[in-house]
C-alpha positions in Angstrom: 11.5 8.6 -1.6 11.9 5.0 -2.9 10.7 1.6 -2.0 12.9 -1.6 -1.9 11.9 -5.2 -1.6 13.7 -8.6 -1.7 13.1 -12.2 -1.1 14.9 -15.6 -1.0 12.3 -18.4 -1.6 12.5 -22.1 -0.9 10.8 -22.8 -4.3 9.0 -21.1 -7.0 10.0 -17.9 -8.8 11.0 -14.8 -6.7 10.3 -12.2 -9.5 6.5 -12.4 -9.5 6.4 -12.0 -5.8 8.9 -9.1 -6.0 6.8 -7.5 -8.7 3.6 -7.8 -6.5 5.5 -6.2 -3.6 6.7 -3.3 -5.8 3.1 -2.7 -6.8 2.2 -2.4 -3.1 5.0 0.1 -2.6 4.2 2.1 -5.8 3.3 5.1 -3.7 7.0 5.3 -2.7 8.3 5.6 -6.3 7.0 7.0 -9.5 9.7 7.5 -12.1 11.3 4.1 -12.6 11.6 0.6 -11.2 13.5 -2.6 -11.7 14.1 -6.2 -10.5 17.3 -8.3 -10.3 17.2 -12.1 -9.8 19.8 -14.9 -9.6 19.5 -18.2 -11.3 22.2 -20.9 -12.0 25.0 -18.5 -10.9 23.9 -15.7 -13.2 22.4 -12.3 -12.4 19.3 -11.2 -14.4 18.2 -7.5 -14.5 15.2 -5.7 -15.9 14.7 -2.0 -15.3 13.3 1.0 -17.1 11.7 4.4 -16.7 7.9 4.7 -16.1 5.3 3.3 -13.9 5.5 -0.4 -12.8 2.6 -1.6 -15.0 4.0 0.2 -18.1 7.5 -1.3 -17.5 6.0 -4.8 -16.8 4.1 -4.7 -20.1 7.3 -3.9 -21.9 9.7 -6.2 -20.0 7.6 -8.9 -18.2 9.2 -9.0 -14.8 7.3 -12.3 -14.0 9.3 -14.5 -16.3 12.7 -13.8 -14.6 14.2 -17.0 -13.3 15.5 -17.6 -9.8 14.6 -18.1 -6.1 16.3 -14.8 -5.1 15.3 -11.3 -6.1 15.5 -7.6 -5.2 13.4 -4.8 -6.5 13.1 -1.0 -6.4 10.6 1.8 -7.1 12.4 5.1 -7.6 11.6 8.7 -7.0 14.7 10.5 -8.1 16.9 12.4 -5.6 20.2 12.1 -7.4 20.2 11.8 -11.2 17.3 12.4 -13.5 14.7 9.7 -14.3 16.4 7.4 -16.8 17.0 3.7 -17.4 20.7 4.2 -16.3 19.7 5.8 -13.0 17.0 3.2 -12.3 17.8 0.6 -9.6 19.0 -2.1 -9.2 22.6 -1.0 -9.8 25.3 -3.5 -10.8 29.0 -3.8 -10.2 31.5 -3.7 -13.1 31.3 -7.4 -13.7 27.5 -7.8 -13.4 27.7 -10.2 -10.4 26.3 -7.9 -7.7 23.0 -6.0 -7.6 22.0 -3.4 -5.1 18.8 -1.4 -4.3 18.8 1.6 -2.0 16.4 4.0 -0.3 17.9 7.1 1.2 20.6 9.6 0.5 24.4 9.0 0.5 25.9 12.4 1.4 29.6 11.5 0.6 28.9 9.8 -2.7 30.9 12.3 -4.7 34.2 11.7 -2.9 33.5 7.9 -3.0 32.8 8.0 -6.7 36.0 9.9 -7.4 38.0 7.5 -5.3 36.5 4.5 -7.0 36.8 5.9 -10.5 40.5 6.5 -9.8 40.8 2.8 -9.1 39.2 1.9 -12.4 35.5 1.4 -11.6 33.1 2.3 -14.5 30.0 4.3 -13.5 26.9 4.0 -15.6 24.5 6.2 -13.5 24.4 9.6 -12.0 23.1 8.4 -8.7 24.5 8.4 -5.2 23.7 4.7 -4.9 26.1 3.3 -7.5 29.1 4.1 -5.3 27.9 1.5 -2.8 27.8 -1.4 -5.2 31.4 -0.6 -6.3 32.5 -0.6 -2.7 31.0 -4.0 -2.2 32.6 -5.2 -5.4 36.0 -4.2 -4.0 35.4 -6.2 -0.9 34.4 -9.3 -2.8 37.4 -9.0 -5.1 39.6 -8.8 -2.0 38.3 -12.2 -0.8 35.6 -11.1 1.6 32.2 -12.7 1.9 29.2 -10.7 0.7 28.3 -10.0 4.4 31.9 -8.8 5.1 32.0 -6.7 2.0 28.7 -5.0 2.7 29.7 -4.3 6.4 33.0 -2.8 5.2 31.1 -0.7 2.6 28.5 0.7 4.9 31.2 1.9 7.3 32.3 4.3 4.6 28.8 5.8 4.0 27.6 9.1 5.4 23.8 9.6 5.2 20.7 7.5 5.3 20.1 4.2 3.7 18.1 1.0 3.6 19.9 -1.5 1.3 19.3 -4.9 -0.1 22.3 -6.6 -1.9 22.6 -9.8 -3.8 25.5 -11.6 -5.5 25.6 -14.3 -8.1 28.5 -15.8 -6.0 26.2 -16.3 -3.0 22.8 -16.9 -4.7 20.7 -17.9 -1.7 21.5 -14.7 0.3 20.3 -11.1 0.6 22.4 -8.8 2.7 20.4 -5.9 4.2 21.6 -2.8 6.0 20.0 0.3 7.3 20.8 3.7 8.8 17.9 6.1 9.6 15.8 4.7 6.7 13.2 2.0 7.5 13.7 -1.6 6.7 11.5 -4.6 7.8 12.6 -8.2 7.7 10.1 -11.1 7.4 10.6 -14.9 7.8 8.1 -17.6 6.9 8.2 -21.3 6.0 8.3 -20.3 2.3 11.2 -17.8 2.5 12.9 -14.7 3.9 11.8 -11.2 2.9 12.8 -7.6 3.2 
C-alpha cells in the first residue's frame, strides 16, 4: 500500500505542502518516500529509505523550489526498500517524474520491450515502466496528457498515478484504475 499526493499552486512553495500531506498519509507507507518539484524548467528530486521525518531531517523537503510537486510514501510490493526503488521515478532524461499506488501486472513484458528500445532502468519496481512509456510519448511529439493516456492504455493492473514534466511545469496529469484518487480545487491551487 502506498500514498501519493500532488499539487499545483498559484504562489508559494509546493514542497512544504506536499511534505505535510505525506505526513498525513504516512499510515499508507513505511519504507521510503520522496518528492519531485518543478522550478524554472528543471525537475528537482529528493527521495530515500526510511520514515518521512528521518528522510526530511537528512534531505529537507521543504526547501525544494517550485509551484508544482508530487510525493509518495511507499510500502514495497515490487523491489526491496531502497533509494532506487523509492518514488518518484524519473525518465531517462530527468524531465518526467511519476508516483504510483497499485500493482502493474504486465510490467515485466513492458520493461523488456522498453529496455530493447534503449531505456535505462534504475529500480526493480513495476512503476518505472510507466514513466518510460510516458517518455516515449513525449519524445514522439505528444502532450503530457496524450502521452499518459497512451501509456495507461498499455497497463494491466491497478493504479493511481500523478505525473509531472519539466516541459509542462504547471500541470499534473492523474489517472486511476481500481486504486483510489481524489482531486481537489481551491483558489490557491489544484491537488490530488
